[in-house]
mmJSON file of the N, C-alpha and C atoms, coordinates in Angstrom:
{"data_MODEL":{"atom_site":{
"group_PDB":["ATOM","ATOM","ATOM","ATOM","ATOM","ATOM","ATOM","ATOM","ATOM","ATOM","ATOM","ATOM","ATOM","ATOM","ATOM","ATOM","ATOM","ATOM","ATOM","ATOM","ATOM","ATOM","ATOM","ATOM","ATOM","ATOM","ATOM","ATOM","ATOM","ATOM","ATOM","ATOM","ATOM","ATOM","ATOM","ATOM","ATOM","ATOM","ATOM","ATOM","ATOM","ATOM","ATOM","ATOM","ATOM","ATOM","ATOM","ATOM","ATOM","ATOM","ATOM","ATOM","ATOM","ATOM","ATOM","ATOM","ATOM","ATOM","ATOM","ATOM","ATOM","ATOM","ATOM","ATOM","ATOM","ATOM","ATOM","ATOM","ATOM","ATOM","ATOM","ATOM","ATOM","ATOM","ATOM","ATOM","ATOM","ATOM","ATOM","ATOM","ATOM","ATOM","ATOM","ATOM","ATOM","ATOM","ATOM","ATOM","ATOM","ATOM","ATOM","ATOM","ATOM","ATOM","ATOM","ATOM","ATOM","ATOM","ATOM","ATOM","ATOM","ATOM","ATOM","ATOM","ATOM","ATOM","ATOM","ATOM","ATOM","ATOM","ATOM","ATOM","ATOM","ATOM","ATOM","ATOM","ATOM","ATOM","ATOM","ATOM","ATOM","ATOM","ATOM","ATOM","ATOM","ATOM","ATOM","ATOM","ATOM","ATOM","ATOM","ATOM","ATOM","ATOM","ATOM","ATOM","ATOM","ATOM","ATOM","ATOM","ATOM","ATOM","ATOM","ATOM","ATOM","ATOM","ATOM","ATOM","ATOM","ATOM","ATOM","ATOM","ATOM","ATOM","ATOM","ATOM","ATOM","ATOM","ATOM","ATOM","ATOM","ATOM","ATOM","ATOM","ATOM","ATOM","ATOM","ATOM","ATOM","ATOM","ATOM","ATOM","ATOM","ATOM","ATOM","ATOM","ATOM","ATOM","ATOM","ATOM","ATOM","ATOM","ATOM","ATOM","ATOM","ATOM","ATOM","ATOM","ATOM","ATOM","ATOM","ATOM","ATOM","ATOM","ATOM","ATOM","ATOM","ATOM","ATOM","ATOM","ATOM","ATOM","ATOM","ATOM","ATOM","ATOM","ATOM","ATOM","ATOM","ATOM","ATOM","ATOM","ATOM"],
"id":[1,2,3,4,5,6,7,8,9,10,11,12,13,14,15,16,17,18,19,20,21,22,23,24,25,26,27,28,29,30,31,32,33,34,35,36,37,38,39,40,41,42,43,44,45,46,47,48,49,50,51,52,53,54,55,56,57,58,59,60,61,62,63,64,65,66,67,68,69,70,71,72,73,74,75,76,77,78,79,80,81,82,83,84,85,86,87,88,89,90,91,92,93,94,95,96,97,98,99,100,101,102,103,104,105,106,107,108,109,110,111,112,113,114,115,116,117,118,119,120,121,122,123,124,125,126,127,128,129,130,131,132,133,134,135,136,137,138,139,140,141,142,143,144,145,146,147,148,149,150,151,152,153,154,155,156,157,158,159,160,161,162,163,164,165,166,167,168,169,170,171,172,173,174,175,176,177,178,179,180,181,182,183,184,185,186,187,188,189,190,191,192,193,194,195,196,197,198,199,200,201,202,203,204,205,206,207,208,209,210,211,212,213],
"type_symbol":["N","C","C","N","C","C","N","C","C","N","C","C","N","C","C","N","C","C","N","C","C","N","C","C","N","C","C","N","C","C","N","C","C","N","C","C","N","C","C","N","C","C","N","C","C","N","C","C","N","C","C","N","C","C","N","C","C","N","C","C","N","C","C","N","C","C","N","C","C","N","C","C","N","C","C","N","C","C","N","C","C","N","C","C","N","C","C","N","C","C","N","C","C","N","C","C","N","C","C","N","C","C","N","C","C","N","C","C","N","C","C","N","C","C","N","C","C","N","C","C","N","C","C","N","C","C","N","C","C","N","C","C","N","C","C","N","C","C","N","C","C","N","C","C","N","C","C","N","C","C","N","C","C","N","C","C","N","C","C","N","C","C","N","C","C","N","C","C","N","C","C","N","C","C","N","C","C","N","C","C","N","C","C","N","C","C","N","C","C","N","C","C","N","C","C","N","C","C","N","C","C","N","C","C","N","C","C","N","C","C","N","C","C"],
"label_atom_id":["N","CA","C","N","CA","C","N","CA","C","N","CA","C","N","CA","C","N","CA","C","N","CA","C","N","CA","C","N","CA","C","N","CA","C","N","CA","C","N","CA","C","N","CA","C","N","CA","C","N","CA","C","N","CA","C","N","CA","C","N","CA","C","N","CA","C","N","CA","C","N","CA","C","N","CA","C","N","CA","C","N","CA","C","N","CA","C","N","CA","C","N","CA","C","N","CA","C","N","CA","C","N","CA","C","N","CA","C","N","CA","C","N","CA","C","N","CA","C","N","CA","C","N","CA","C","N","CA","C","N","CA","C","N","CA","C","N","CA","C","N","CA","C","N","CA","C","N","CA","C","N","CA","C","N","CA","C","N","CA","C","N","CA","C","N","CA","C","N","CA","C","N","CA","C","N","CA","C","N","CA","C","N","CA","C","N","CA","C","N","CA","C","N","CA","C","N","CA","C","N","CA","C","N","CA","C","N","CA","C","N","CA","C","N","CA","C","N","CA","C","N","CA","C","N","CA","C","N","CA","C","N","CA","C","N","CA","C","N","CA","C","N","CA","C","N","CA","C"],
"label_alt_id":[null,null,null,null,null,null,null,null,null,null,null,null,null,null,null,null,null,null,null,null,null,null,null,null,null,null,null,null,null,null,null,null,null,null,null,null,null,null,null,null,null,null,null,null,null,null,null,null,null,null,null,null,null,null,null,null,null,null,null,null,null,null,null,null,null,null,null,null,null,null,null,null,null,null,null,null,null,null,null,null,null,null,null,null,null,null,null,null,null,null,null,null,null,null,null,null,null,null,null,null,null,null,null,null,null,null,null,null,null,null,null,null,null,null,null,null,null,null,null,null,null,null,null,null,null,null,null,null,null,null,null,null,null,null,null,null,null,null,null,null,null,null,null,null,null,null,null,null,null,null,null,null,null,null,null,null,null,null,null,null,null,null,null,null,null,null,null,null,null,null,null,null,null,null,null,null,null,null,null,null,null,null,null,null,null,null,null,null,null,null,null,null,null,null,null,null,null,null,null,null,null,null,null,null,null,null,null,null,null,null,null,null,null],
"label_comp_id":["UNK","UNK","UNK","UNK","UNK","UNK","UNK","UNK","UNK","UNK","UNK","UNK","UNK","UNK","UNK","UNK","UNK","UNK","UNK","UNK","UNK","UNK","UNK","UNK","UNK","UNK","UNK","UNK","UNK","UNK","UNK","UNK","UNK","UNK","UNK","UNK","UNK","UNK","UNK","UNK","UNK","UNK","UNK","UNK","UNK","UNK","UNK","UNK","UNK","UNK","UNK","UNK","UNK","UNK","UNK","UNK","UNK","UNK","UNK","UNK","UNK","UNK","UNK","UNK","UNK","UNK","UNK","UNK","UNK","UNK","UNK","UNK","UNK","UNK","UNK","UNK","UNK","UNK","UNK","UNK","UNK","UNK","UNK","UNK","UNK","UNK","UNK","UNK","UNK","UNK","UNK","UNK","UNK","UNK","UNK","UNK","UNK","UNK","UNK","UNK","UNK","UNK","UNK","UNK","UNK","UNK","UNK","UNK","UNK","UNK","UNK","UNK","UNK","UNK","UNK","UNK","UNK","UNK","UNK","UNK","UNK","UNK","UNK","UNK","UNK","UNK","UNK","UNK","UNK","UNK","UNK","UNK","UNK","UNK","UNK","UNK","UNK","UNK","UNK","UNK","UNK","UNK","UNK","UNK","UNK","UNK","UNK","UNK","UNK","UNK","UNK","UNK","UNK","UNK","UNK","UNK","UNK","UNK","UNK","UNK","UNK","UNK","UNK","UNK","UNK","UNK","UNK","UNK","UNK","UNK","UNK","UNK","UNK","UNK","UNK","UNK","UNK","UNK","UNK","UNK","UNK","UNK","UNK","UNK","UNK","UNK","UNK","UNK","UNK","UNK","UNK","UNK","UNK","UNK","UNK","UNK","UNK","UNK","UNK","UNK","UNK","UNK","UNK","UNK","UNK","UNK","UNK","UNK","UNK","UNK","UNK","UNK","UNK"],
"label_asym_id":["A","A","A","A","A","A","A","A","A","A","A","A","A","A","A","A","A","A","A","A","A","A","A","A","A","A","A","A","A","A","A","A","A","A","A","A","A","A","A","A","A","A","A","A","A","A","A","A","A","A","A","A","A","A","A","A","A","A","A","A","A","A","A","A","A","A","A","A","A","A","A","A","A","A","A","A","A","A","A","A","A","A","A","A","A","A","A","A","A","A","A","A","A","A","A","A","A","A","A","A","A","A","A","A","A","A","A","A","A","A","A","A","A","A","A","A","A","A","A","A","A","A","A","A","A","A","A","A","A","A","A","A","A","A","A","A","A","A","A","A","A","A","A","A","A","A","A","A","A","A","A","A","A","A","A","A","A","A","A","A","A","A","A","A","A","A","A","A","A","A","A","A","A","A","A","A","A","A","A","A","A","A","A","A","A","A","A","A","A","A","A","A","A","A","A","A","A","A","A","A","A","A","A","A","A","A","A","A","A","A","A","A","A"],
"label_entity_id":["1","1","1","1","1","1","1","1","1","1","1","1","1","1","1","1","1","1","1","1","1","1","1","1","1","1","1","1","1","1","1","1","1","1","1","1","1","1","1","1","1","1","1","1","1","1","1","1","1","1","1","1","1","1","1","1","1","1","1","1","1","1","1","1","1","1","1","1","1","1","1","1","1","1","1","1","1","1","1","1","1","1","1","1","1","1","1","1","1","1","1","1","1","1","1","1","1","1","1","1","1","1","1","1","1","1","1","1","1","1","1","1","1","1","1","1","1","1","1","1","1","1","1","1","1","1","1","1","1","1","1","1","1","1","1","1","1","1","1","1","1","1","1","1","1","1","1","1","1","1","1","1","1","1","1","1","1","1","1","1","1","1","1","1","1","1","1","1","1","1","1","1","1","1","1","1","1","1","1","1","1","1","1","1","1","1","1","1","1","1","1","1","1","1","1","1","1","1","1","1","1","1","1","1","1","1","1","1","1","1","1","1","1"],
"label_seq_id":[1,1,1,2,2,2,3,3,3,4,4,4,5,5,5,6,6,6,7,7,7,8,8,8,9,9,9,10,10,10,11,11,11,12,12,12,13,13,13,14,14,14,15,15,15,16,16,16,17,17,17,18,18,18,19,19,19,20,20,20,21,21,21,22,22,22,23,23,23,24,24,24,25,25,25,26,26,26,27,27,27,28,28,28,29,29,29,30,30,30,31,31,31,32,32,32,33,33,33,34,34,34,35,35,35,36,36,36,37,37,37,38,38,38,39,39,39,40,40,40,41,41,41,42,42,42,43,43,43,44,44,44,45,45,45,46,46,46,47,47,47,48,48,48,49,49,49,50,50,50,51,51,51,52,52,52,53,53,53,54,54,54,55,55,55,56,56,56,57,57,57,58,58,58,59,59,59,60,60,60,61,61,61,62,62,62,63,63,63,64,64,64,65,65,65,66,66,66,67,67,67,68,68,68,69,69,69,70,70,70,71,71,71],
"pdbx_PDB_ins_code":[null,null,null,null,null,null,null,null,null,null,null,null,null,null,null,null,null,null,null,null,null,null,null,null,null,null,null,null,null,null,null,null,null,null,null,null,null,null,null,null,null,null,null,null,null,null,null,null,null,null,null,null,null,null,null,null,null,null,null,null,null,null,null,null,null,null,null,null,null,null,null,null,null,null,null,null,null,null,null,null,null,null,null,null,null,null,null,null,null,null,null,null,null,null,null,null,null,null,null,null,null,null,null,null,null,null,null,null,null,null,null,null,null,null,null,null,null,null,null,null,null,null,null,null,null,null,null,null,null,null,null,null,null,null,null,null,null,null,null,null,null,null,null,null,null,null,null,null,null,null,null,null,null,null,null,null,null,null,null,null,null,null,null,null,null,null,null,null,null,null,null,null,null,null,null,null,null,null,null,null,null,null,null,null,null,null,null,null,null,null,null,null,null,null,null,null,null,null,null,null,null,null,null,null,null,null,null,null,null,null,null,null,null],
"Cartn_x":[0.646,0.074,1.056,0.175,1.008,0.235,1.165,0.747,0.962,0.444,0.554,1.457,2.957,3.636,3.063,2.747,1.969,3.353,3.339,4.079,4.018,5.02,4.775,4.215,4.245,3.354,1.727,1.496,0.065,-0.412,0.339,0.005,-0.415,0.601,0.355,-0.944,-1.077,-2.582,-3.668,-3.738,-4.605,-5.146,-3.798,-4.131,-4.994,-4.673,-5.404,-6.757,-6.711,-8.176,-9.189,-8.771,-9.356,-9.443,-8.464,-9.04,-9.881,-10.092,-11.379,-12.634,-12.388,-13.432,-14.212,-13.531,-13.528,-14.648,-13.928,-14.518,-15.883,-15.856,-17.231,-18.381,-18.0,-18.855,-19.155,-18.131,-18.752,-19.369,-19.251,-20.18,-20.983,-21.961,-22.843,-23.418,-23.034,-23.737,-22.857,-21.488,-20.383,-19.776,-19.204,-18.615,-17.127,-16.163,-14.779,-14.239,-13.125,-12.236,-11.019,-10.389,-8.999,-7.874,-7.221,-6.512,-5.118,-4.621,-3.613,-2.894,-1.608,-0.878,-0.125,-0.834,-0.519,-1.397,-1.537,-2.389,-2.234,-0.995,-0.574,-0.801,-1.074,-1.436,-3.193,-3.415,-5.029,-5.833,-4.907,-5.039,-4.933,-4.165,-4.205,-4.904,-5.246,-6.521,-8.062,-7.963,-9.142,-9.263,-8.21,-8.5,-8.696,-8.109,-8.742,-9.852,-10.752,-12.14,-12.774,-12.243,-13.293,-13.34,-12.083,-11.823,-13.006,-12.909,-13.801,-15.429,-15.763,-17.332,-17.668,-16.454,-16.559,-16.968,-16.225,-16.351,-17.722,-18.557,-19.682,-19.594,-18.641,-18.698,-19.337,-20.479,-21.318,-20.876,-20.175,-19.584,-18.494,-17.99,-16.883,-17.323,-18.55,-19.138,-19.042,-18.931,-18.823,-17.359,-16.616,-15.141,-14.734,-14.315,-13.707,-12.659,-12.089,-10.728,-10.374,-9.609,-9.35,-7.828,-7.461,-6.216,-5.751,-4.651,-4.063,-2.162,-2.529,-0.778,-0.452,0.598,1.34,1.683,1.099,1.399,0.44],
"Cartn_y":[-0.92,-0.064,1.395,2.515,3.684,4.715,5.2,5.897,7.059,8.188,9.619,9.837,10.845,10.957,12.057,12.1,13.32,14.152,15.217,16.35,16.663,16.62,17.27,18.289,19.237,20.447,20.005,19.138,18.741,18.158,16.994,16.688,17.432,18.696,19.438,20.316,20.438,21.214,20.344,19.122,17.974,17.777,18.042,18.023,19.234,20.543,21.452,21.545,21.098,20.928,19.92,18.92,17.811,18.338,19.306,20.072,20.781,21.652,22.391,21.689,20.422,19.896,19.309,19.091,18.329,19.716,21.101,22.084,22.365,22.06,22.227,21.303,20.261,19.018,19.266,20.171,20.38,21.853,22.675,23.636,23.844,23.13,22.744,24.541,25.203,26.756,27.836,27.323,28.252,27.894,28.773,28.647,28.746,27.63,27.721,28.24,29.46,29.686,29.177,29.054,28.499,29.368,30.032,31.182,31.086,30.89,30.616,31.9,31.761,32.719,32.512,31.726,32.01,31.257,31.433,30.462,29.279,28.881,27.334,26.516,27.311,26.623,26.717,27.727,27.771,26.587,26.6,25.098,24.049,23.806,22.116,22.224,23.402,23.327,22.911,23.828,23.606,21.935,21.288,20.17,19.222,19.623,18.567,18.654,19.961,20.027,19.537,19.245,18.615,17.256,16.786,15.433,15.0,15.983,15.548,15.513,16.818,16.665,15.633,15.039,14.241,12.79,12.778,11.332,11.598,12.531,12.973,13.285,14.175,15.043,16.1,16.366,17.681,19.015,18.758,19.825,20.221,19.968,20.475,21.694,21.484,22.671,23.805,24.147,25.213,25.613,24.846,25.006,26.274,27.37,28.702,29.055,29.294,29.407,31.062,31.705,32.841,33.083,33.962,34.075,35.582,35.439,36.62,36.458,37.499,37.386,39.185,38.961,40.355,41.003,40.977,42.071,43.212],
"Cartn_z":[0.065,0.111,0.145,-0.634,-0.439,0.347,1.483,2.564,2.265,1.905,2.062,3.381,2.827,4.012,4.582,6.049,6.669,7.399,7.384,7.98,9.561,9.991,11.398,11.742,10.781,11.208,10.538,9.925,9.969,10.654,11.318,12.553,13.695,14.107,14.88,14.549,13.659,13.304,13.5,12.958,13.391,14.722,15.581,17.188,17.611,16.928,17.219,16.795,15.466,15.288,16.234,16.229,17.125,18.796,19.265,20.273,20.284,19.053,18.831,18.87,18.276,18.027,19.273,20.325,21.388,22.192,21.889,22.578,22.09,20.57,20.432,20.347,21.099,21.856,22.964,23.739,25.222,25.525,24.16,24.023,22.869,22.451,21.324,20.831,21.519,21.221,20.704,20.611,20.224,19.269,18.702,17.049,17.864,17.388,17.964,16.865,17.356,16.238,16.507,15.002,15.181,14.829,15.271,14.713,14.029,13.019,12.142,11.521,11.236,11.051,9.501,8.633,7.307,6.427,5.421,4.254,4.263,4.352,4.251,5.269,6.587,7.561,7.593,7.12,6.999,6.157,5.141,4.098,4.833,5.52,6.455,7.631,8.049,9.264,8.453,7.478,6.311,6.108,5.535,5.3,6.06,7.423,8.438,8.824,9.119,9.152,8.46,7.072,5.886,6.038,6.429,6.632,7.776,8.77,9.985,9.549,8.71,8.359,7.92,6.392,5.64,6.27,7.649,8.423,9.429,9.241,10.184,11.2,11.776,12.831,12.497,12.816,12.832,13.42,14.485,15.324,14.639,13.868,12.815,12.169,11.816,10.849,11.709,12.908,13.989,14.279,13.363,13.743,12.493,13.054,12.077,12.117,11.07,11.007,10.687,11.775,11.384,10.845,10.025,9.444,9.978,10.618,10.711,10.464,9.559,8.64,9.06,8.769,9.24,8.169,6.826,5.343,5.726],
"occupancy":[1.0,1.0,1.0,1.0,1.0,1.0,1.0,1.0,1.0,1.0,1.0,1.0,1.0,1.0,1.0,1.0,1.0,1.0,1.0,1.0,1.0,1.0,1.0,1.0,1.0,1.0,1.0,1.0,1.0,1.0,1.0,1.0,1.0,1.0,1.0,1.0,1.0,1.0,1.0,1.0,1.0,1.0,1.0,1.0,1.0,1.0,1.0,1.0,1.0,1.0,1.0,1.0,1.0,1.0,1.0,1.0,1.0,1.0,1.0,1.0,1.0,1.0,1.0,1.0,1.0,1.0,1.0,1.0,1.0,1.0,1.0,1.0,1.0,1.0,1.0,1.0,1.0,1.0,1.0,1.0,1.0,1.0,1.0,1.0,1.0,1.0,1.0,1.0,1.0,1.0,1.0,1.0,1.0,1.0,1.0,1.0,1.0,1.0,1.0,1.0,1.0,1.0,1.0,1.0,1.0,1.0,1.0,1.0,1.0,1.0,1.0,1.0,1.0,1.0,1.0,1.0,1.0,1.0,1.0,1.0,1.0,1.0,1.0,1.0,1.0,1.0,1.0,1.0,1.0,1.0,1.0,1.0,1.0,1.0,1.0,1.0,1.0,1.0,1.0,1.0,1.0,1.0,1.0,1.0,1.0,1.0,1.0,1.0,1.0,1.0,1.0,1.0,1.0,1.0,1.0,1.0,1.0,1.0,1.0,1.0,1.0,1.0,1.0,1.0,1.0,1.0,1.0,1.0,1.0,1.0,1.0,1.0,1.0,1.0,1.0,1.0,1.0,1.0,1.0,1.0,1.0,1.0,1.0,1.0,1.0,1.0,1.0,1.0,1.0,1.0,1.0,1.0,1.0,1.0,1.0,1.0,1.0,1.0,1.0,1.0,1.0,1.0,1.0,1.0,1.0,1.0,1.0,1.0,1.0,1.0,1.0,1.0,1.0],
"B_iso_or_equiv":[0.0,0.0,0.0,0.0,0.0,0.0,0.0,0.0,0.0,0.0,0.0,0.0,0.0,0.0,0.0,0.0,0.0,0.0,0.0,0.0,0.0,0.0,0.0,0.0,0.0,0.0,0.0,0.0,0.0,0.0,0.0,0.0,0.0,0.0,0.0,0.0,0.0,0.0,0.0,0.0,0.0,0.0,0.0,0.0,0.0,0.0,0.0,0.0,0.0,0.0,0.0,0.0,0.0,0.0,0.0,0.0,0.0,0.0,0.0,0.0,0.0,0.0,0.0,0.0,0.0,0.0,0.0,0.0,0.0,0.0,0.0,0.0,0.0,0.0,0.0,0.0,0.0,0.0,0.0,0.0,0.0,0.0,0.0,0.0,0.0,0.0,0.0,0.0,0.0,0.0,0.0,0.0,0.0,0.0,0.0,0.0,0.0,0.0,0.0,0.0,0.0,0.0,0.0,0.0,0.0,0.0,0.0,0.0,0.0,0.0,0.0,0.0,0.0,0.0,0.0,0.0,0.0,0.0,0.0,0.0,0.0,0.0,0.0,0.0,0.0,0.0,0.0,0.0,0.0,0.0,0.0,0.0,0.0,0.0,0.0,0.0,0.0,0.0,0.0,0.0,0.0,0.0,0.0,0.0,0.0,0.0,0.0,0.0,0.0,0.0,0.0,0.0,0.0,0.0,0.0,0.0,0.0,0.0,0.0,0.0,0.0,0.0,0.0,0.0,0.0,0.0,0.0,0.0,0.0,0.0,0.0,0.0,0.0,0.0,0.0,0.0,0.0,0.0,0.0,0.0,0.0,0.0,0.0,0.0,0.0,0.0,0.0,0.0,0.0,0.0,0.0,0.0,0.0,0.0,0.0,0.0,0.0,0.0,0.0,0.0,0.0,0.0,0.0,0.0,0.0,0.0,0.0,0.0,0.0,0.0,0.0,0.0,0.0],
"pdbx_formal_charge":[null,null,null,null,null,null,null,null,null,null,null,null,null,null,null,null,null,null,null,null,null,null,null,null,null,null,null,null,null,null,null,null,null,null,null,null,null,null,null,null,null,null,null,null,null,null,null,null,null,null,null,null,null,null,null,null,null,null,null,null,null,null,null,null,null,null,null,null,null,null,null,null,null,null,null,null,null,null,null,null,null,null,null,null,null,null,null,null,null,null,null,null,null,null,null,null,null,null,null,null,null,null,null,null,null,null,null,null,null,null,null,null,null,null,null,null,null,null,null,null,null,null,null,null,null,null,null,null,null,null,null,null,null,null,null,null,null,null,null,null,null,null,null,null,null,null,null,null,null,null,null,null,null,null,null,null,null,null,null,null,null,null,null,null,null,null,null,null,null,null,null,null,null,null,null,null,null,null,null,null,null,null,null,null,null,null,null,null,null,null,null,null,null,null,null,null,null,null,null,null,null,null,null,null,null,null,null,null,null,null,null,null,null],
"auth_seq_id":[1,1,1,2,2,2,3,3,3,4,4,4,5,5,5,6,6,6,7,7,7,8,8,8,9,9,9,10,10,10,11,11,11,12,12,12,13,13,13,14,14,14,15,15,15,16,16,16,17,17,17,18,18,18,19,19,19,20,20,20,21,21,21,22,22,22,23,23,23,24,24,24,25,25,25,26,26,26,27,27,27,28,28,28,29,29,29,30,30,30,31,31,31,32,32,32,33,33,33,34,34,34,35,35,35,36,36,36,37,37,37,38,38,38,39,39,39,40,40,40,41,41,41,42,42,42,43,43,43,44,44,44,45,45,45,46,46,46,47,47,47,48,48,48,49,49,49,50,50,50,51,51,51,52,52,52,53,53,53,54,54,54,55,55,55,56,56,56,57,57,57,58,58,58,59,59,59,60,60,60,61,61,61,62,62,62,63,63,63,64,64,64,65,65,65,66,66,66,67,67,67,68,68,68,69,69,69,70,70,70,71,71,71],
"auth_comp_id":["UNK","UNK","UNK","UNK","UNK","UNK","UNK","UNK","UNK","UNK","UNK","UNK","UNK","UNK","UNK","UNK","UNK","UNK","UNK","UNK","UNK","UNK","UNK","UNK","UNK","UNK","UNK","UNK","UNK","UNK","UNK","UNK","UNK","UNK","UNK","UNK","UNK","UNK","UNK","UNK","UNK","UNK","UNK","UNK","UNK","UNK","UNK","UNK","UNK","UNK","UNK","UNK","UNK","UNK","UNK","UNK","UNK","UNK","UNK","UNK","UNK","UNK","UNK","UNK","UNK","UNK","UNK","UNK","UNK","UNK","UNK","UNK","UNK","UNK","UNK","UNK","UNK","UNK","UNK","UNK","UNK","UNK","UNK","UNK","UNK","UNK","UNK","UNK","UNK","UNK","UNK","UNK","UNK","UNK","UNK","UNK","UNK","UNK","UNK","UNK","UNK","UNK","UNK","UNK","UNK","UNK","UNK","UNK","UNK","UNK","UNK","UNK","UNK","UNK","UNK","UNK","UNK","UNK","UNK","UNK","UNK","UNK","UNK","UNK","UNK","UNK","UNK","UNK","UNK","UNK","UNK","UNK","UNK","UNK","UNK","UNK","UNK","UNK","UNK","UNK","UNK","UNK","UNK","UNK","UNK","UNK","UNK","UNK","UNK","UNK","UNK","UNK","UNK","UNK","UNK","UNK","UNK","UNK","UNK","UNK","UNK","UNK","UNK","UNK","UNK","UNK","UNK","UNK","UNK","UNK","UNK","UNK","UNK","UNK","UNK","UNK","UNK","UNK","UNK","UNK","UNK","UNK","UNK","UNK","UNK","UNK","UNK","UNK","UNK","UNK","UNK","UNK","UNK","UNK","UNK","UNK","UNK","UNK","UNK","UNK","UNK","UNK","UNK","UNK","UNK","UNK","UNK","UNK","UNK","UNK","UNK","UNK","UNK"],
"auth_asym_id":["A","A","A","A","A","A","A","A","A","A","A","A","A","A","A","A","A","A","A","A","A","A","A","A","A","A","A","A","A","A","A","A","A","A","A","A","A","A","A","A","A","A","A","A","A","A","A","A","A","A","A","A","A","A","A","A","A","A","A","A","A","A","A","A","A","A","A","A","A","A","A","A","A","A","A","A","A","A","A","A","A","A","A","A","A","A","A","A","A","A","A","A","A","A","A","A","A","A","A","A","A","A","A","A","A","A","A","A","A","A","A","A","A","A","A","A","A","A","A","A","A","A","A","A","A","A","A","A","A","A","A","A","A","A","A","A","A","A","A","A","A","A","A","A","A","A","A","A","A","A","A","A","A","A","A","A","A","A","A","A","A","A","A","A","A","A","A","A","A","A","A","A","A","A","A","A","A","A","A","A","A","A","A","A","A","A","A","A","A","A","A","A","A","A","A","A","A","A","A","A","A","A","A","A","A","A","A","A","A","A","A","A","A"],
"auth_atom_id":["N","CA","C","N","CA","C","N","CA","C","N","CA","C","N","CA","C","N","CA","C","N","CA","C","N","CA","C","N","CA","C","N","CA","C","N","CA","C","N","CA","C","N","CA","C","N","CA","C","N","CA","C","N","CA","C","N","CA","C","N","CA","C","N","CA","C","N","CA","C","N","CA","C","N","CA","C","N","CA","C","N","CA","C","N","CA","C","N","CA","C","N","CA","C","N","CA","C","N","CA","C","N","CA","C","N","CA","C","N","CA","C","N","CA","C","N","CA","C","N","CA","C","N","CA","C","N","CA","C","N","CA","C","N","CA","C","N","CA","C","N","CA","C","N","CA","C","N","CA","C","N","CA","C","N","CA","C","N","CA","C","N","CA","C","N","CA","C","N","CA","C","N","CA","C","N","CA","C","N","CA","C","N","CA","C","N","CA","C","N","CA","C","N","CA","C","N","CA","C","N","CA","C","N","CA","C","N","CA","C","N","CA","C","N","CA","C","N","CA","C","N","CA","C","N","CA","C","N","CA","C","N","CA","C","N","CA","C","N","CA","C","N","CA","C","N","CA","C"],
"pdbx_PDB_model_num":[1,1,1,1,1,1,1,1,1,1,1,1,1,1,1,1,1,1,1,1,1,1,1,1,1,1,1,1,1,1,1,1,1,1,1,1,1,1,1,1,1,1,1,1,1,1,1,1,1,1,1,1,1,1,1,1,1,1,1,1,1,1,1,1,1,1,1,1,1,1,1,1,1,1,1,1,1,1,1,1,1,1,1,1,1,1,1,1,1,1,1,1,1,1,1,1,1,1,1,1,1,1,1,1,1,1,1,1,1,1,1,1,1,1,1,1,1,1,1,1,1,1,1,1,1,1,1,1,1,1,1,1,1,1,1,1,1,1,1,1,1,1,1,1,1,1,1,1,1,1,1,1,1,1,1,1,1,1,1,1,1,1,1,1,1,1,1,1,1,1,1,1,1,1,1,1,1,1,1,1,1,1,1,1,1,1,1,1,1,1,1,1,1,1,1,1,1,1,1,1,1,1,1,1,1,1,1,1,1,1,1,1,1]
}}}
């Protein structure tokens, strides 16, 4: 089998997204914001959220990405 190599950065963002998902499950009335500092990080977080939604985690719909760049 061929497995896609996952970077350390992607694993870290996945952990952050999973922690946000737990927060969303604990507080069903809140939108949970995930703050990122680069478009590349925002893309990694977005992919993780999309995977969670595709897997049936409806709480992931309440995860919001906030992009903060220094430009």
